[in-house]
Structure formats: C-alpha cells, structure tokens
VEXLUMNU-507678 format. One record per residue (C-alpha): residue number from 1; residue in one letter; x, y, z. Coordinates in steps of 0.1 Angstrom, whole numbers, padded with zeros to 4 digits, m for minus. Layout:
N
NUM / a / X / Y / Z
...
This chain:
66
1 / m / 0294 / 0223 / 0629
2 / v / 0264 / 0195 / 0633
3 / n / 0270 / 0162 / 0618
4 / d / 0242 / 0141 / 0605
5 / c / 0217 / 0168 / 0603
6 / y / 0182 / 0162 / 0593
7 / i / 0143 / 0169 / 0597
8 / r / 0114 / 0146 / 0601
9 / v / 0077 / 0147 / 0597
10 / w / 0056 / 0118 / 0615
11 / d / 0022 / 0111 / 0614
12 / d / 0013 / 0118 / 0652
13 / q / m0013 / 0096 / 0656
14 / t / 0001 / 0066 / 0642
15 / g / 0039 / 0074 / 0650
16 / n / 0047 / 0067 / 0612
17 / e / 0073 / 0089 / 0596
18 / i / 0061 / 0111 / 0566
19 / l / 0090 / 0126 / 0553
20 / r / 0128 / 0125 / 0563
21 / y / 0150 / 0153 / 0547
22 / n / 0188 / 0146 / 0556
23 / l / 0211 / 0174 / 0547
24 / k / 0239 / 0161 / 0533
25 / e / 0261 / 0195 / 0526
26 / q / 0285 / 0207 / 0553
27 / f / 0278 / 0241 / 0562
28 / t / 0307 / 0256 / 0583
29 / n / 0304 / 0298 / 0581
30 / e / 0268 / 0300 / 0579
31 / d / 0246 / 0307 / 0610
32 / a / 0211 / 0299 / 0598
33 / l / 0197 / 0273 / 0574
34 / v / 0162 / 0267 / 0555
35 / f / 0160 / 0230 / 0549
36 / g / 0126 / 0237 / 0529
37 / r / 0089 / 0248 / 0529
38 / f / 0058 / 0232 / 0531
39 / i / 0033 / 0247 / 0505
40 / k / m0001 / 0241 / 0497
41 / v / m0011 / 0225 / 0464
42 / g / m0049 / 0222 / 0461
43 / s / m0063 / 0206 / 0494
44 / s / m0030 / 0188 / 0502
45 / w / 0005 / 0200 / 0516
46 / e / 0040 / 0190 / 0497
47 / f / 0073 / 0196 / 0512
48 / v / 0100 / 0215 / 0490
49 / a / 0135 / 0207 / 0499
50 / s / 0158 / 0238 / 0497
51 / g / 0191 / 0241 / 0519
52 / e / 0195 / 0275 / 0518
53 / k / 0224 / 0288 / 0540
54 / h / 0222 / 0323 / 0551
55 / n / 0244 / 0346 / 0571
56 / g / 0236 / 0371 / 0598
57 / s / 0219 / 0352 / 0624
58 / l / 0183 / 0338 / 0628
59 / g / 0169 / 0372 / 0633
60 / k / 0182 / 0384 / 0599
61 / l / 0168 / 0352 / 0583
62 / i / 0134 / 0358 / 0599
63 / e / 0133 / 0394 / 0585
64 / l / 0135 / 0378 / 0548
65 / f / 0101 / 0365 / 0556
66 / t / 0085 / 0392 / 0571
C-alpha cells in the first residue's frame, strides 16, 4: 500500500515542474500500475493519464507492451 502516490515531470534546465499526476484511487490487490503514457502529437509530446491497474507482476505488465 502506497499513500500519496504521484509522478511528476520537470524541466531539467529550469527546475520547473511541467506536469504532476496525483493518483487518487487506492489500489490494494494490484502489483503493477501504468500511470499514463507520453504520446507524440505532431512535433510535441502530450501526457495521457490512465491509472491502469494490473495483476501478475511487472514482468507480466511488460509483456503487454512487447
């Protein structure tokens, strides 16, 4: 169980936070989680939040993307 879980992206040159995604839902039985994905749109990148929960370990989750 992890409380106050989030990810953030920041500009390494300025130190400014660009994005913060707070995970509000509680997960109790899952052992892997996808917060979201970066996708390229034209010449820029966007973050799409998802909060997808999975069971079967990180290895099983990786198999979904290979």
